[in-house]
C-alpha positions as CSV (number, residue, x, y, z in Angstrom):
1,M,-100.2,150.6,157.5
2,L,-97.3,149.6,160.0
3,L,-99.9,149.1,162.6
4,R,-102.3,146.9,160.4
5,G,-102.9,143.7,162.5
6,S,-101.6,145.0,165.8
7,T,-103.6,146.2,168.8
8,K,-103.3,149.8,168.0
9,Q,-104.7,149.5,164.1
10,I,-106.5,151.6,163.3
11,S,-109.1,152.3,159.8
12,I,-108.6,155.8,158.2
13,S,-111.2,157.3,155.8
14,Y,-112.3,160.7,154.6
15,D,-116.1,162.3,155.2
16,S,-116.7,164.2,151.8
17,A,-119.8,165.8,153.7
18,T,-117.9,167.4,156.6
19,K,-114.5,167.3,155.0
20,I,-112.6,165.8,157.8
21,I,-110.6,162.8,158.0
22,D,-111.8,160.2,160.0
23,N,-109.6,157.5,162.5
24,T,-111.2,154.6,164.1
25,T,-109.3,152.6,166.6
26,R,-109.1,148.7,166.5
27,S,-110.4,148.6,163.4
28,S,-108.6,147.5,160.3
29,Y,-106.5,149.5,158.0
30,T,-107.7,149.6,154.4
31,P,-104.3,149.9,152.5
32,L,-104.5,152.1,149.3
33,G,-101.6,150.7,147.4
34,D,-98.9,153.0,147.7
35,E,-97.9,152.8,151.4
36,L,-94.6,152.1,152.9
37,Q,-92.9,153.0,149.2
38,D,-89.8,154.9,149.5
39,T,-90.7,158.3,147.9
40,L,-87.6,160.5,149.1
41,A,-87.4,163.5,147.2
42,S,-84.2,165.6,147.3
43,S,-86.5,168.3,148.2
44,I,-90.3,168.5,149.4
45,T,-92.3,171.4,150.6
46,A,-94.4,170.8,153.5
47,L,-97.1,173.1,154.6
48,A,-99.4,173.3,157.7
49,S,-102.8,171.7,156.9
50,A,-106.0,173.0,157.9
51,Q,-107.2,169.4,157.3
52,Q,-109.6,168.1,160.6
53,I,-109.3,165.1,162.1
54,R,-111.2,163.1,164.2
55,L,-110.7,160.0,166.3
56,D,-113.2,157.7,167.4
57,G,-115.8,160.4,166.3
58,K,-114.2,163.2,168.2
59,V,-112.1,166.3,166.4
60,V,-108.4,165.8,167.6
61,N,-106.1,169.2,167.8
62,V,-103.2,167.8,166.3
63,V,-100.7,169.8,163.5
64,A,-101.1,168.0,160.3
65,Y,-98.6,168.8,157.2
66,N,-99.5,168.6,153.6
67,I,-96.5,167.1,151.3
68,D,-97.8,166.5,148.0
69,G,-101.4,166.3,148.6
70,Y,-101.3,164.0,151.3
71,N,-101.8,164.9,155.5
72,Y,-98.4,163.9,157.5
73,L,-98.7,163.6,161.2
74,R,-95.7,163.4,163.5
75,L,-94.9,159.8,164.8
76,R,-95.2,160.9,168.1
77,D,-98.8,163.1,168.0
78,I,-99.9,159.3,166.5
79,A,-98.3,157.1,169.8
80,T,-99.8,159.7,171.6
81,L,-103.3,160.0,170.6
82,L,-102.9,155.5,170.5
83,D,-101.0,155.3,173.7
84,F,-97.7,153.3,172.3
85,A,-94.1,154.2,172.6
86,V,-91.7,155.3,170.7
87,N,-88.0,154.9,171.3
88,Y,-84.7,155.8,169.3
89,D,-81.4,153.9,169.1
90,E,-78.4,156.0,168.6
91,E,-76.5,153.1,168.3
92,T,-78.5,151.9,165.1
93,R,-80.3,155.6,164.4
94,M,-83.5,153.3,164.3
95,V,-87.1,154.2,165.7
96,T,-88.7,151.7,166.9
97,L,-92.2,151.5,168.0
98,D,-93.2,149.6,171.7
99,L,-97.3,148.9,171.0
100,A,-97.2,147.1,174.6
101,N,-96.1,150.1,176.4
102,A,-97.8,153.6,176.7
103,Y,-96.6,156.5,175.8
104,S,-94.1,159.0,177.5
105,E,-92.1,161.8,176.7
């Protein structure tokens, strides 16, 4: 949702025939309505997900986690796949996304 309208936007859909999550770069994201809501709980359980994920038609090898029926990827894994920089400011304790620069460790 945060990348919507940017040069790194991505659409997400589910292929029920193959049971694979499809992601297409440079394609508009369609909101579900519950994105960016504060769902912080005092205790959550994250389980490794066996869900397969495709990016532009190719299966990608990335670790996903299932929390309350939703699949989550690490931000840095998404940044690697879409090639944008992720930075952390110690002073403000804020994570920033730099879509104009390439990902680096």
